[in-house]
C-alpha positions as CSV (number, residue, x, y, z in Angstrom):
1,M,-0.1,-0.1,0.1
2,R,1.0,3.5,-0.5
3,I,0.6,4.7,3.4
4,L,1.1,8.3,4.4
5,V,2.1,8.7,8.0
6,L,1.1,12.1,9.4
7,G,3.4,13.3,12.2
8,G,6.1,10.6,11.3
9,D,8.8,12.5,13.3
10,G,6.8,11.8,16.7
11,Y,7.1,9.0,19.1
12,L,4.7,6.7,17.4
13,G,5.0,8.1,14.1
14,W,8.6,7.4,13.5
15,P,8.5,3.6,14.5
16,T,5.0,3.1,12.4
17,A,6.6,4.5,9.3
18,M,10.0,2.0,9.6
19,Y,7.4,-0.6,10.5
20,F,5.4,-0.5,7.5
21,S,8.6,0.3,5.3
22,A,10.0,-3.0,6.7
23,K,7.0,-4.8,5.4
24,G,7.5,-3.6,1.9
25,H,4.8,-0.6,1.8
26,D,5.7,2.4,0.3
27,V,5.9,5.0,3.0
28,T,5.9,8.9,3.0
29,V,5.9,10.6,6.4
30,V,4.6,14.2,6.9
31,D,5.9,16.7,9.8
32,N,6.5,20.0,10.8
33,F,8.7,19.2,13.5
34,A,6.2,21.2,15.8
35,K,7.1,18.5,18.7
36,R,10.6,19.7,18.8
37,N,9.5,23.3,19.4
38,W,7.2,22.5,22.0
39,E,9.9,20.5,23.9
40,A,11.9,23.6,23.7
41,E,9.1,25.8,24.7
42,V,8.7,24.0,28.0
43,G,12.2,23.3,28.4
44,V,12.3,19.4,28.3
45,E,14.5,16.9,26.5
46,T,14.0,13.3,25.9
47,L,16.0,11.0,27.9
48,M,17.8,9.6,24.7
49,P,19.1,11.9,22.0
50,V,16.7,11.9,18.8
51,R,18.2,12.6,15.7
52,S,16.8,14.5,13.1
53,L,14.3,12.7,10.8
54,Q,16.5,13.5,7.7
55,A,19.1,11.7,9.5
56,R,17.0,8.7,10.6
57,V,15.6,8.3,7.2
58,K,18.8,8.3,5.9
59,R,20.2,5.6,8.4
60,W,17.0,3.6,7.6
61,R,18.0,3.6,4.0
62,Q,21.7,2.4,4.6
63,I,20.3,-0.5,6.9
64,S,17.1,-1.9,5.3
65,G,17.8,-0.7,1.5
66,K,14.2,0.9,2.0
67,Q,13.4,4.4,1.2
68,I,10.9,6.5,3.4
69,G,9.6,9.9,1.9
70,I,9.6,13.1,3.6
71,A,7.1,15.8,3.2
72,V,7.6,19.0,5.5
73,C,4.4,20.5,6.0
74,D,2.1,22.0,8.7
75,I,-1.3,20.4,7.8
76,A,-3.1,22.8,10.4
77,A,-1.6,26.0,9.0
78,N,-1.0,25.1,5.2
79,P,-3.8,23.7,3.6
80,R,-2.6,24.2,0.0
81,A,0.6,22.2,0.8
82,T,-1.6,19.7,2.2
83,Y,-3.5,19.1,-0.7
84,K,-0.2,18.8,-2.7
85,V,1.1,16.2,-0.6
86,F,-2.2,14.2,-1.0
87,E,-2.2,15.0,-4.8
88,D,1.6,13.6,-5.4
89,F,1.3,10.6,-3.2
90,K,-2.2,9.5,-3.4
91,P,-2.2,7.3,-0.2
92,E,-4.4,4.4,0.1
93,A,-3.9,4.3,3.9
94,V,-3.4,7.7,5.8
95,I,-2.0,7.1,9.4
96,H,-2.9,10.3,11.6
97,Y,-0.7,11.0,14.5
98,A,0.1,14.8,13.7
99,E,-1.5,16.6,16.8
100,Q,-0.3,18.0,19.9
101,P,-0.5,15.1,22.3
102,S,0.0,16.5,25.9
103,A,-3.0,17.2,28.3
104,P,-0.8,19.1,30.7
105,F,0.7,21.3,27.7
106,S,-3.0,22.1,26.6
107,M,-4.0,23.0,30.3
108,Q,-1.0,25.5,30.7
109,G,-3.0,28.6,29.7
110,R,-4.9,30.4,27.1
111,E,-2.3,30.3,24.5
112,Q,-1.6,26.5,24.7
113,C,-5.2,25.6,24.7
114,V,-6.3,27.4,21.8
115,Y,-3.0,26.2,19.8
116,T,-4.0,22.7,20.7
117,Q,-7.7,22.9,19.6
118,H,-6.4,24.6,16.5
119,N,-3.7,22.5,15.8
120,N,-5.7,19.2,16.1
121,V,-9.2,20.3,14.8
122,V,-8.1,22.2,12.0
123,G,-5.3,20.0,10.9
124,T,-7.6,17.1,10.9
125,L,-10.4,18.8,9.1
126,N,-7.7,20.1,6.3
127,V,-6.7,16.4,6.0
128,L,-10.4,15.2,5.2
129,F,-10.8,17.9,2.7
130,A,-7.5,16.8,1.1
131,I,-8.6,13.2,0.8
132,R,-12.0,14.5,-0.6
133,H,-10.1,16.5,-3.3
134,A,-7.2,14.0,-4.2
135,C,-8.0,10.4,-2.8
136,P,-11.6,10.1,-1.9
137,D,-11.1,6.5,-1.3
138,A,-8.4,6.6,1.1
139,H,-8.8,5.2,4.7
140,I,-8.0,7.2,7.6
141,V,-6.6,5.4,10.5
142,K,-6.7,8.3,13.3
143,L,-5.1,7.9,16.5
144,G,-7.4,9.4,19.3
145,T,-7.5,8.9,22.9
146,M,-9.3,6.8,25.4
147,G,-9.3,10.3,27.3
148,E,-12.4,11.1,25.1
149,Y,-14.8,8.8,27.5
150,G,-13.6,10.0,30.8
151,T,-14.5,8.0,33.7
152,P,-18.1,7.2,33.3
153,N,-20.1,4.8,35.8
154,I,-21.2,2.5,33.1
155,D,-19.1,0.3,30.7
156,I,-17.5,2.1,28.0
157,E,-18.5,0.5,24.6
158,E,-16.2,0.7,21.5
159,G,-17.4,4.1,20.0
160,W,-20.9,3.6,19.9
161,I,-24.0,2.5,22.2
162,D,-27.3,1.6,21.9
163,I,-29.9,3.3,24.0
164,E,-33.6,3.4,24.6
165,H,-35.4,6.6,25.7
166,N,-39.3,7.0,26.2
167,G,-39.7,3.8,24.3
168,R,-37.6,4.4,21.4
169,K,-34.4,3.0,20.5
170,D,-31.1,4.2,18.8
171,R,-27.5,3.8,17.9
172,V,-25.3,7.0,18.9
173,L,-21.7,8.1,19.5
174,Y,-20.9,6.9,23.2
175,P,-21.3,10.2,25.2
176,K,-17.9,11.9,25.9
177,K,-16.3,13.5,29.1
178,P,-12.8,14.4,28.4
179,G,-10.7,15.5,30.9
180,S,-8.7,18.3,29.3
181,F,-8.3,20.7,26.4
182,Y,-6.3,18.0,24.6
183,H,-9.1,15.4,25.0
184,L,-11.7,17.8,24.1
185,S,-9.9,18.2,20.4
186,N,-10.0,14.6,19.9
187,V,-13.9,14.5,20.8
188,H,-14.4,17.4,18.1
189,D,-12.1,15.0,15.7
190,S,-14.4,12.3,16.3
191,H,-17.4,14.1,15.5
192,N,-16.0,15.8,12.4
193,L,-14.5,12.6,11.2
194,E,-18.1,10.7,11.6
195,F,-19.8,13.5,9.9
196,A,-17.4,13.2,6.8
197,C,-18.3,9.7,6.6
198,R,-22.2,10.1,6.6
199,A,-21.8,13.5,4.3
200,W,-19.0,12.2,1.8
201,G,-18.4,8.4,2.6
202,V,-15.2,8.7,3.7
203,R,-13.7,5.7,5.3
204,V,-12.3,6.0,9.0
205,T,-11.0,4.0,11.9
206,D,-10.9,6.1,14.7
207,L,-8.3,4.5,17.4
208,N,-9.2,5.4,20.8
209,Q,-5.9,4.7,22.2
210,G,-4.8,3.9,25.8
211,V,-1.4,4.6,27.3
212,V,1.6,3.7,25.2
213,Y,4.6,2.4,27.2
214,G,8.1,1.3,25.8
215,I,10.1,2.4,23.3
216,D,11.6,-0.9,21.8
217,T,10.5,-2.2,18.2
218,D,12.5,-4.4,15.9
219,E,13.4,-1.7,13.8
220,C,14.3,0.7,16.6
221,R,16.8,-1.7,17.9
222,Q,18.5,-2.1,14.9
223,H,20.7,1.1,15.4
224,P,21.1,4.3,18.0
225,D,20.3,6.4,15.1
226,L,16.8,4.9,14.9
227,V,15.7,5.4,18.5
228,T,12.5,7.0,19.4
229,S,11.6,9.7,22.0
230,F,11.3,8.3,25.7
231,H,9.8,11.4,27.9
232,Y,9.7,11.1,31.6
233,D,9.0,14.9,32.4
234,A,5.6,16.1,33.6
235,V,4.3,17.4,30.5
236,F,5.0,14.9,27.8
237,G,6.3,12.2,29.7
238,T,3.9,8.9,30.7
239,V,3.3,7.7,34.1
240,I,5.5,4.3,33.8
241,N,8.4,6.2,32.5
242,R,8.1,8.7,35.0
243,F,8.1,6.3,38.0
244,V,11.2,4.3,36.5
245,V,13.2,7.4,36.2
246,Q,12.4,8.3,39.8
247,A,13.1,4.9,41.1
248,V,16.5,4.9,39.0
249,K,17.3,8.5,40.8
250,G,16.2,7.3,44.1
251,V,13.4,9.8,44.0
252,P,9.9,9.0,45.6
253,L,7.4,7.9,42.9
254,T,5.0,10.7,42.5
255,V,1.3,9.4,42.8
256,Y,-1.0,12.0,41.9
257,G,-3.8,12.0,44.9
258,K,-4.9,8.6,46.0
259,G,-3.6,7.0,42.8
260,G,-7.1,4.9,42.1
261,Q,-7.3,6.6,38.8
262,T,-7.4,3.6,36.2
263,R,-6.7,3.7,32.4
264,G,-6.0,1.6,29.7
265,F,-2.3,0.6,28.8
266,L,-0.6,-1.3,26.0
267,D,3.1,-1.8,24.5
268,I,4.3,0.3,21.7
269,R,4.9,-3.0,19.5
270,D,0.9,-3.4,20.0
271,T,0.3,0.2,18.8
272,L,2.0,-0.7,15.6
273,R,0.3,-3.9,15.2
274,C,-3.2,-2.3,16.1
275,V,-2.4,0.2,13.2
276,E,-1.7,-2.3,10.7
277,L,-4.7,-4.5,11.5
278,A,-6.7,-1.4,11.1
279,A,-5.0,-0.6,7.5
280,E,-5.2,-4.1,6.4
281,N,-8.9,-4.4,7.2
282,P,-10.2,-0.9,6.1
283,A,-13.4,0.6,7.1
284,E,-16.2,0.4,4.3
285,P,-17.0,3.6,2.1
286,G,-19.0,5.8,4.9
287,E,-18.1,3.8,7.8
288,F,-16.9,5.5,11.0
289,R,-15.5,2.5,12.9
290,V,-13.9,3.1,16.5
291,F,-11.8,0.5,18.2
292,N,-10.4,0.7,21.7
293,Q,-6.8,0.4,21.4
294,F,-5.4,-1.2,24.7
295,T,-4.8,-4.4,26.4
296,E,-4.8,-3.9,30.0
297,Q,-6.2,-1.8,32.8
298,F,-4.1,-0.5,35.6
299,S,-4.5,1.9,38.2
300,V,-1.8,4.5,39.2
301,M,-1.1,2.7,42.5
302,D,-1.0,-0.8,40.5
303,L,1.9,0.6,38.1
304,A,3.6,2.2,41.3
305,A,3.7,-1.1,43.3
306,K,5.0,-2.9,40.0
307,V,8.0,-0.3,39.3
308,E,8.8,-0.5,43.2
309,A,9.0,-4.2,43.2
310,V,11.0,-4.4,40.2
311,G,13.1,-1.4,41.5
312,K,14.1,-2.9,44.7
313,A,14.8,-6.1,43.1
314,R,17.5,-4.4,40.9
315,G,18.9,-2.7,44.2
316,H,17.2,0.7,44.2
317,Q,15.8,2.7,47.2
318,V,12.4,3.0,46.1
319,S,9.3,4.6,47.8
320,I,6.1,6.0,47.1
321,D,4.6,9.6,47.6
322,H,1.1,10.8,47.5
323,I,1.2,14.4,46.0
324,D,-1.5,16.8,45.6
325,N,-3.1,16.1,42.4
326,P,-2.8,18.9,39.6
327,R,-5.6,17.5,37.7
328,V,-9.1,17.6,38.0
329,E,-10.3,13.9,37.8
330,L,-11.9,11.3,40.0
331,E,-9.2,9.4,41.9
332,E,-11.4,6.2,42.8
333,H,-14.0,5.1,40.0
334,Y,-15.6,2.5,38.0
335,Y,-13.5,1.7,34.8
336,N,-14.5,-1.0,32.5
337,A,-13.7,-0.4,28.8
338,K,-14.3,-3.0,26.1
339,H,-11.8,-3.6,23.9
340,S,-12.6,-6.9,21.5
341,K,-12.5,-5.6,18.3
342,L,-8.8,-5.6,17.5
343,P,-8.4,-9.1,19.1
344,E,-10.9,-10.1,16.8
345,L,-8.9,-8.8,13.9
346,G,-5.8,-10.9,15.3
347,L,-4.2,-8.9,17.9
348,E,-1.8,-11.0,20.1
349,P,-0.9,-8.5,23.0
350,H,2.6,-8.2,24.7
351,L,1.4,-7.6,28.3
352,L,3.3,-5.5,31.1
353,T,5.4,-8.2,32.7
354,D,8.3,-7.6,35.2
355,A,10.3,-8.5,32.6
356,T,9.3,-5.6,30.5
357,I,9.7,-3.2,33.2
358,E,13.2,-4.5,33.9
359,H,14.2,-3.4,30.4
360,M,13.1,0.0,30.7
361,F,15.1,0.1,34.2
362,E,18.0,-0.9,31.7
363,V,17.5,1.9,29.5
364,V,17.0,4.4,32.3
365,E,20.0,3.2,34.0
366,A,22.2,3.3,31.1
367,N,21.2,7.0,30.3
368,A,21.0,8.1,34.2
369,E,23.4,11.0,33.8
370,R,20.8,12.9,31.2
371,I,18.0,12.9,33.8
372,D,17.2,16.4,35.0
373,E,15.0,16.0,38.4
374,D,13.4,19.2,38.0
375,L,11.4,18.1,34.7
376,I,9.5,15.4,36.7
377,Y,7.4,17.2,39.3
378,P,3.9,18.6,38.1
379,H,3.9,22.5,37.7
380,I,0.5,23.0,35.6
381,Q,-2.5,23.2,37.3
382,W,-6.1,22.3,36.0
383,H,-7.7,24.0,38.8
384,M,-8.5,27.5,38.4
385,P,-5.7,29.7,39.0
386,S,-5.6,33.3,41.0
387,P,-6.5,36.1,38.8
388,A,-3.7,36.8,36.3
389,R,-2.4,39.9,35.1
390,H,-2.4,38.8,31.5
391,P,-4.5,36.7,29.3
392,N,-2.0,33.6,29.1
């Protein structure tokens, strides 16, 4: 297939591009390198240095003998250039990662909130119109988030729910209760994508993804130049990364509030396989299909206990500290999300084992001198701040 990877310089985009290239697909990646600017804006770095996209593509060609195309384009700000990319490449599958992915970043202030919503929502709309213009039969595989649902007190279905009201029945999109302006942008995406399916007959698979952990894929392991990002900071880092880094540095694991917050999680290798399964089994014309993309559910305290046990076994001094929760969220709640559609297509998950966490410890220990402890602690508050002197 001709596969266009939007956001191909990112944590998931780059491994996805190599993964499909290794399978023999014709791959082009699109990026405007905004993530690198966001990192500079908030003053964070990845644990291991990440080479430029051009350098990674060159190294991949040297190792695999396969070419990955590059298109430098801001899909939110430059619709004309976006149209040109789609006209020239005529993708059969579009893997859409090209969004600002951080809930804390979106909650910093007005500027970051508006940027997140504009970048994510307008970018997705421009992609829809580019597909309508240049390749209307292309299949969009959009990476969304389980955070769209929030933590409802009923089971979370896969995108749609059957309801009965006043004696009548209907099938509607599952009601959403997102937890940040970033998650809200994904809700807007989902509604816009679903409407385009109804109005234009577009094909869409919306992947509501859980929290991804891990950095190792078969392709990333082939050379240090091919690694993807490992964030441990409080803005772009995820909870498992943060806990492992804290354990290695002897810093108490920072559990937000009670730690009962429960979410879906999956290994990065399963993300790649899920995207592949979606691309190989495309939605029908006019179908808006939703898959809940995760393999296991854990609470924050579950993860803290796992990291604590592995860390102590490796000789680290590990403790757990419950700190004030910077977010507005339930810390004890019901959570049962359905996730059967991807296993039905053939997903065989990599589960979170002690061996997986041990490997993360090995990576962090080898790069411990690059850790900046000041980046770990949350400084962005969801709560209403004191009156500010300026609108940002």
